[in-house]
C-alpha positions, 0 to 999 in steps of 0.5 A, a space after each residue: 021943506 025945512 032942511 032939518 026935517 029932510 030924511 038925510 041931512 049932511 052938514 058941511 063944515 068949512 071955512 078959515 083955518 083957526 075959526 073953530 072947526 074943531 069945536 064945531 065938529 065936536 058940537 055936532 057929535 054932541 047933537 047926535 050927528 055922525 061926524 067925520 073930519 077932513 073928508 076929501 071932496 072927491 069922496 063926497 059922492 061916494 060918501 053920499 051913497 054910503 049915507 043913503 045905504 046905511 039905514 038910520 045910522 047915518 041919516 044926520 052927518 056933519 063933515 069937516 071939509 077944508 084945505 087939508 084936502 089939498 088939491 082935492 079941495 078945488 073940486 068941492 064947489 063942483 061936487 056940492 053943485 052936482 049934489 044939490 040936484 039930489 032931492 034925497 039929501 039936504 046939504 047945508 054949508 056952515 062957513 066959519 070965519 074970523 077977523 085976520 087979527 083974531 086968526 093970527 092971535 089964535 095961531 100964535 097962542 097954539 104955536 102952529 103954522 098956517 097950512 098955506 104958509 108952513 115956513 112963512 108968515 101966518 098972515 100971508 097964509 090967511 090971505 091966500 086961504 081967504 081968497 081960495 074960499 071966496 066961491 065956497 063962502 058965497 054958497 054957505 047957508 050959515 056964516 059964523 064970525 067967531 072973532 068974539 065967540 068963546 068955544 062955549 058960545 060957538 057950541 050954543 050957536 050951533 045947538 040953537 041952529 041945528 038941533 032937530 026940533 023933532 028929536 030929543 037931543 038932550 038926555 038925562 042919565 039917572 043912576 043909583 049906586 051904593 056909597 060902600 061900593 064907591 062914588 061914581 066918577 061920571 056924575 054931574 049931580 050926586 044926591 045922598 039919600 042915606 037919611 031916608 028910612 031904610 028898607 034894609 032893616 025890614 026882613 021881608 024887604 031886605 032881599 028885594 030892591 027898589 025895582 020891587 013895588 013893596 020896597 018902592 012903596 015903603 021908601 016913598 011913603 015917608 014924609 021925609 021922602 015926599 019933601 025931598 021929592 018935591 024939592 028935587 022936582 022943583 030943582 030939576 024943573 029949573 036946572 034942566 032947561 038951563 042945561 039945554 040952553 047952554 048946549 049940554 048934550 046930557 046930564 048924569 044925576 046919581 042917587 046914592 044910598 048905603 048899598 045901592 039896593 033900595 032907596 037910591 034905586 027907588 029915587 032913580 026910578 021915580 025921577 026916571 018917570 017924572 023927567 021922561 015927560 019932557 026929556 029923553 031918559 036912561 036909567 042905570 042901577 050900578 050896584 043893584 046886582 051886588 048882594 051881600 055875601 
């Protein structure tokens, strides 16, 4: 069975210090994994039991296990060998490596000392670490050499290899808001729809919002709205696959009108339905409950 379709999945991230384990664990978190940094190998059996007993909350876990575990790290290979006999848990080892020269350069850039040579030469610590990791490297399912990888490229590689093919990791968050209440600070794309005909000036529609069918029908019936909708559909159909390919975990699209009651709400609801065909979608109407006094 493919490891990525098992009921319980544990990714062990390990490898050379400075090879990108921090970027890796952040990438798995963006993919929806429960993540833990610096898990001592001695606690691995206990942690596996916790995963089994946790229900759905810890079915996909990524854990960094490295030399920070100190003496406990020596037991990691034995622990993995024992747990490989467990049919209920799919364990995958991701080993990150880089050329010695690259690792030395990265340590110099960050002005950090190597954990195995805190007061000595960085290269000496790198050589000791490489020797200590030989057995673990031989058991790795995936090995990445990050010497020529940028953080974004590493994230993209992890997304390509580990994003579940059966789950929709990428999320489109649609938001409506009113400009008079302030711009949203967390939006990736903002569309100002204040040029559309405004239901605010229609007496029977004024008290309602874009969540109500009469308001939605009014906003969407105009040619200006239909043209905007068509152009945005084409834009989103082009852009969203590009965001997914880059490894982005979510996209926040905000529609703004004057008060955040009518036009922006209607557009957010419309595109919520349109984009949900191929994406996981959430919708937030930031200002729809704010009524004029």
